[in-house]
ROTOR-87506 format. One line per field, with one value per residue (C-alpha): x, y, z. Coordinates in pm, whole numbers. Layout:
X	[X:...]
Y	[Y:...]
Z	[Z:...]
! end
This chain:
X	[-4:348:403:86:73:421:327:23:244:468:237:-24:332:239:472:741:715:1149:1226:1457:1619:1313:1403:1079:1042:1000:734:586:613:460:149:117:78:-210:-398:-317:-613:-722:-454:-333:-640:-523:-788:-529:-172:75:381:733:1001:1182:1542:1767:1833:1601:1537:1299:1359:1022:746:704:436:254:393:294:-101:-36:78:-201:-458:-273:-311:-651:-820:-620:-856:-1179:-1057:-982:-1318:-1559:-1347:-1512:-1234:-1244:-1126:-732:-680:-674:-657:-282:-132:206:493:732:1016:1351:1549:1614:1765:1743:1398:1300:986:737:429:101:-46:-319:-573:-880:-1153:-886:-1069:-1262:-1072:-1351:-1337:-910:-918:-1126:-958:-730:-1013:-1151:-1487:-1486:-1581:-1681:-1754:-2141:-2252:-2075:-1760:-1570:-1596:-1361:-1091:-830:-653:-694:-535:-224:-197:-87:96:377:311:480:771:751:677:467:172:13:-245:-266:-522:-694:-1065:-1121:-737:-565:-466:-40:-57:298:484:808:1028:1374:1685:1834:1609]
Y	[-61:238:179:226:596:692:594:807:1076:1007:967:1316:1493:1843:1956:1731:1706:1642:1397:1132:789:562:149:49:-309:31:181:-194:-216:141:41:-321:-204:50:-271:-420:-503:-622:-928:-1045:-1235:-1564:-1475:-1347:-1467:-1187:-1319:-1030:-1136:-740:-697:-540:-242:-96:197:397:808:993:1178:853:937:961:595:495:674:443:141:132:184:-79:-335:-202:-314:-629:-748:-619:-810:-1129:-1056:-1096:-1399:-1786:-1981:-2336:-2612:-2600:-2227:-1945:-1611:-1436:-1102:-1089:-807:-813:-552:-622:-358:-431:-217:136:106:33:-222:-341:-561:-645:-959:-1076:-1375:-1257:-1223:-998:-721:-694:-586:-334:-208:-227:102:274:223:536:711:938:855:496:247:-138:-144:-141:230:327:138:340:655:545:834:556:512:770:991:653:742:1079:1046:761:1019:1321:1171:1035:699:413:237:-97:-313:-717:-944:-1260:-1207:-1553:-1558:-1251:-917:-696:-357:-300:47:128:446:522:463:744:1025]
Z	[11:112:-273:-425:-318:-347:-699:-740:-586:-848:-1099:-1050:-972:-1240:-1460:-1551:-1909:-1991:-2170:-1980:-2032:-1836:-1731:-1912:-1589:-1389:-1647:-1605:-1251:-1171:-1388:-1239:-918:-989:-1178:-896:-728:-1095:-1103:-831:-787:-998:-1225:-1498:-1556:-1579:-1751:-1819:-2026:-2086:-2183:-1885:-1875:-2204:-2186:-2293:-2344:-2199:-1898:-1708:-1558:-1890:-2051:-1739:-1803:-2138:-1983:-1708:-1996:-2211:-1940:-1834:-2147:-2175:-1820:-1933:-2255:-2079:-1821:-2140:-2287:-2203:-2232:-2310:-2051:-1984:-2101:-1910:-1931:-1989:-2075:-2197:-2174:-2371:-2406:-2663:-2766:-3234:-3482:-3290:-3150:-2761:-2791:-2520:-2661:-2442:-2628:-2451:-2456:-2459:-2788:-2974:-3201:-3569:-3835:-3851:-3506:-3500:-3788:-3514:-3199:-3237:-3263:-2987:-2824:-3041:-2767:-2813:-2391:-2252:-2181:-1814:-1854:-2145:-2306:-2564:-2545:-2336:-2706:-2847:-2504:-2508:-2890:-2863:-2602:-2788:-3136:-2858:-2776:-3167:-3122:-3263:-3211:-3347:-3272:-3440:-3368:-3451:-3338:-3040:-3051:-2918:-2894:-2912:-2841:-2941:-2868:-3063:-2921:-3114:-2834:-2886:-2916]
! end
């Protein structure tokens, strides 16, 4: 609880727009702590594989907001799917540095996103969630934040099997 309060104080501190190298594993760790009550019950397995020393030059508060939003969407998706026997809800978080890019992927084995919806998910106010469950602003805000720091966000999905969001950032700013 003390760590969550500390994370919230850091997250809500105003006026911190300067980009600086931030450890990706730390960003993911803070983001998972914000959502700990939603996944620590054991219903969703979270697997992490992040490269040692992987960094992204960013505003850590803003990028934490992006990661929290993406993880929340994955948790929501996992809760919507009826899994066949033997399959459990799972979120995989993978980080690597490759071809001059610092890459972070968040993949869930939820219901996925249809092609028709995939082309609209970054549009403001677009949502597939029930009324009262989402305003459709989360992914459009994520898109804007990622672009602000010269990053790229991409979505891969196979309906009924998975959804994967990739964040790619230049390793040198």
